[in-house]
N, C-alpha and C positions, 0 to 999 in steps of 0.2 A: 502537365507536370509529367513526370517521371515517375515510374511504380516505384523506386528507394524512397519519395516526396513523398508519397500520396503513403506508403507506408508508414514512415515515418508519423503523415496525419494521423491517421489512423491511432497511432502508439500513444498519440499524444492524445488523442480524443479520449482513447481507453481510461489512461493517470487520471485526466481532469476529473473523469466519472466515475472512479475509485476512491480521490481525492475528499467530491463531497459527499459523496455515502458516507465516508469516515467520517466528514465533519460535521456532517447530522446527528450521524450515531456520537459522538464527544457533545455534542449540546442536549441530547438526550438524555445525559449520562451515563450512556452502558460504558462498562467496563472495563477498562481499556488496561494494558502492559507498554511496561517503555522496553526499549531496544537492549536494555542493559539486564530485563528479567526475561525477553527472551532468550539471550545470552546463554544467560547464568543456568536456565530450564536444557537449554541445549546442552552443556559445556555436562551436566548429572545426568542424562540421559546416555552419552558417549562418552563414561568412565567405566 
């Protein structure tokens, strides 16, 4: 396996771990915000 393939595999593994973590939080009812809410907050801060 080449270094690029190894790095890509590690990136995908890290992404899967993050997705599983966030999904567990969502199922527990942890407050989340939508992408639109994030965009609006950033726009307000950058004005």
